[in-house]
Each structure stands twice: as structure tokens, then as C-alpha cells.
C-alpha positions in Angstrom: -30.0 6.2 -8.8 -27.2 3.4 -7.9 -26.9 0.9 -9.9 -27.2 -2.6 -8.9 -26.0 -6.5 -10.2 -27.0 -9.3 -9.1 -23.8 -12.5 -8.9 -24.6 -15.4 -10.7 -24.5 -19.3 -10.0 -21.0 -18.6 -12.3 -20.1 -16.2 -9.8 -20.2 -13.7 -12.6 -21.5 -10.5 -12.5 -22.7 -8.1 -15.5 -21.5 -4.7 -15.2 -24.7 -2.4 -15.6 -24.4 -0.2 -18.9 -24.7 3.2 -17.4 -21.9 2.1 -15.4 -19.9 0.8 -18.5 -20.7 3.9 -20.3 -19.6 6.4 -17.4 -16.6 5.0 -17.0 -15.7 4.1 -21.0 -15.3 0.3 -20.1 -14.8 -1.8 -23.2 -15.7 -5.8 -23.7 -12.3 -7.4 -23.0 -10.8 -5.1 -21.0 -9.3 -6.3 -18.1 -9.8 -5.3 -14.2 -7.9 -5.5 -11.2 -10.0 -6.3 -7.6 -8.5 -4.6 -4.4 -9.9 -5.9 -1.3 -11.3 -2.9 0.7 -12.5 -4.4 4.5 -16.0 -6.0 3.4 -16.2 -4.7 -0.2 -13.7 -4.9 -3.2 -12.2 -1.9 -5.4 -12.6 -2.5 -9.3 -9.9 -0.6 -11.3 -8.7 -1.2 -14.5 -5.8 -1.8 -15.8 -4.1 1.2 -17.7 -3.0 0.1 -20.9 1.0 0.0 -21.4 1.2 2.4 -23.6 -0.7 4.9 -21.2 2.1 4.3 -18.6 4.9 5.5 -21.0 7.2 8.5 -18.9 5.0 8.5 -15.8 8.3 7.8 -13.8 10.4 10.9 -16.0 13.0 12.2 -13.8 12.4 10.0 -10.7 15.3 9.3 -8.6 17.3 6.0 -8.9 19.5 6.4 -6.1 18.3 7.3 -2.3 15.0 5.4 -2.7 13.3 3.3 -0.1 13.0 -0.4 -0.3 10.6 -2.7 1.7 13.4 -3.1 4.8 13.5 0.8 5.3 10.1 0.5 6.5 8.2 -0.1 9.8 
């Protein structure tokens, strides 16, 4: 079954318990909202410690920047 929530008069939404439990989300956790067409993607912001080593081995030369894009 799909979980449903209602936007309050204060523009707040309570995330259903079934979703919180499945995603292992906790109180105080930060999220980012990514606009997607007529909707929005809700993603938890990763903890800094979990990002350690994510770019290990990445080349610092010959990288593309915004000027290289179409």
C-alpha cells in the first residue's frame, strides 16, 4: 500500500512511520529536496564521515568543468 501524508497549514508534512522505518530515517536528520518535473525527490544528506574516500583515485588533471559543457 502507498503511504500518504497531508501538507499542514504550516507547510509541514509528517513522513509516515512505515516509510521512516523502511528507510531508517531518524529525527534530526537533514534532507535535500530536488525538483523533478511536477514533483520533488527527497534525499537524506549523507553524513560527512560516510563520504571519506569517495573520490580516492580520481584524477585531478584533465577534468571537465562548466566551460566544457554544451
